N, C-alpha and C positions, 0 to 999 in steps of 0.2 A: 361337893361331891368328892368323895374320897375314892381313890383308885389304888388298888394294891398291885404292886409290880413284883414279880418274882425275880430271883437272882438270875435265872437263865434269860429272862426278858431283858434285864438290865445289861447283862453281858452282850446280848444281841444288839441292843441299842448302842452301846459303846462301840462295838465292832462296826456297826453301820455308820456311826459318826466318824470313826477313824477312816473308813473307806471313803466317805464323802469328802473328808479333809484331803485325803490323798488324791482323789479325783479333781478337787478344786486346785490343789497344788500343781498337778500335771496340766490342767487346763490353763493355769496362770503361766506355766513355763511355755506351753504351746502358744499362748497368746503373745508372750514376750518374743518368742522366735518369729512368729508371723509378723508382729509389729516391726521387728528389726529388718526382716526381709522387705516389708513395705517401705520402710524409711530408706533402705539402700536403693530400692527401685526408684523411689522418688528423687533421691540425689542423682542417680544415673540419668533419669529423664530430664531433670533440671539442667544437668551438665550438657546433655545433648542439645537441649533447647538453647542454652547460652552459646554453644559452639555454632549452632545453626544461625542464630541471630548475628554473631560476629561474621560468619561466612556471608550471610545475606548483606551485611553492611559493606564488606569488601567487594562483593559482586555489584552492589549499587555504585560504588566509587568507580569500578572498572567500566560499568555500563555508562556512567556519566561521561567518562573520558572517551569511550567509543562513540557516543552520540556526538560529542564535540568534534571528534575527528571526522565522523561521517558528514556533519554539517559543513566543515571546512572543505572536504572533498567534493561535496555537492556544489558548493559555491564556486570552487575552482572549475568543475565541469561546466557549470553554467557560464562562467566567463569564457572558457574555451569554446563552448558552443556558440556564444555570441560572436566571438572573434572569427570562428569558421564561417558563420553566416555572413559577416561583414566582408570577409575576403572572397567568399563565393559570389556575393552580389557585385563586388568590385571587379572580379575577374569576368563576370558575365557582361558587364557594361563596358569594359575596356577592350580595345581602343575605339574611340570615336573620332570622326574626322576633326582634325585640328589639334588633337592631343599631341603633346610633345614629350620627348625623352631627351635627356642630356647625356652625351657620352663624354667621359673624362679621358682625355688622351695624355699619355706621359711619353714625351719625346716622339710623338706621332703614333704611338701604339695604343690601342684601346686598353684602358685600365679598368673602368667600371661603367655601368649604365645606371642612371638615376632618374627618378620621376620628375625632379625639378633641378634647376641650376644651383639653387642655394645648397642643396644636399651635396652636389658635386664640389662646390667651393669649400664646404665644411670638411669634406674628406681630404682635400689637399692639405688642410691644416694638420690632419693626423699624420701626414707623411712629411712633415717638416717645412711645408710652405707657410709663409706668414699668414696667420688668421685674419689680420687686418689689411691684407693685400687688396688693392683696388684693381678690379678686373676691367680690362679694356677690350674693345672689339679687336679681333686679330686682323692683320693685314694679309697681303697675298703670299707671304712667305709660306713655305711648306710646313705642315703640322710638326714635322720632326725638328724644326728650328725652335720650338717652344718646349720648355720643361713641362709645363702643364697647360693644357688647352681644353676648353669646353666647346663641344659642337652640339648644336640643337638639331634634332630630327623631328619632323612633323609627320603624323600618320596620314596616309593617302589611301582611302578605301578603294579607289579605282585599281591600285596596284597591290592592295592588301599588304602594304608595308610602310616603313618609315623612310623618309627622304630628308636630306639636309635642307635646313630652312634657308641657308644662303649657299647656293651652289658655287663651287670653286670656279674661278675664272680660268679657262684653259689658256696656257701660254702659247707662244708661236711654236709651230711644229717644224723645226729645222728651217726656218726662213720662208716657209710656204705661207701664202696669204689665204 
């Protein structure tokens, strides 16, 4: 099949082809610009994601340290709670008949009160008294005659108080019998 094309038709086809090439070139430029914008947006989003991941890692480290501190604080609170319960039970049960206290006297003056004689003896060692001192029962001399002296006191529920375990022997009162 043979087709005859006129010059005017040929010029029209050439002009249409040139217009199509220009449209294609502009579409390519627009596509390149759009692609560049998408690449820049992708880089921005990737940067934000990397920064968020780094921040999340830092938060994880901080959270881990906070959890450790919280655990230590809870453990300390538990120990304090147990100690408070023990002390409360001890204070509620004490004193009972026959319980003793030891008063440490220094030159006859009360220095401190202890739950047991061994604690009183240990305290005198902190004040320069020999730690290996052999303690002996005191005689009838007044308490002021001794540098350190331990006196035991026993709880008496009838009087709601503590009394000396060895009452002092009264001396003669001016020759009276």
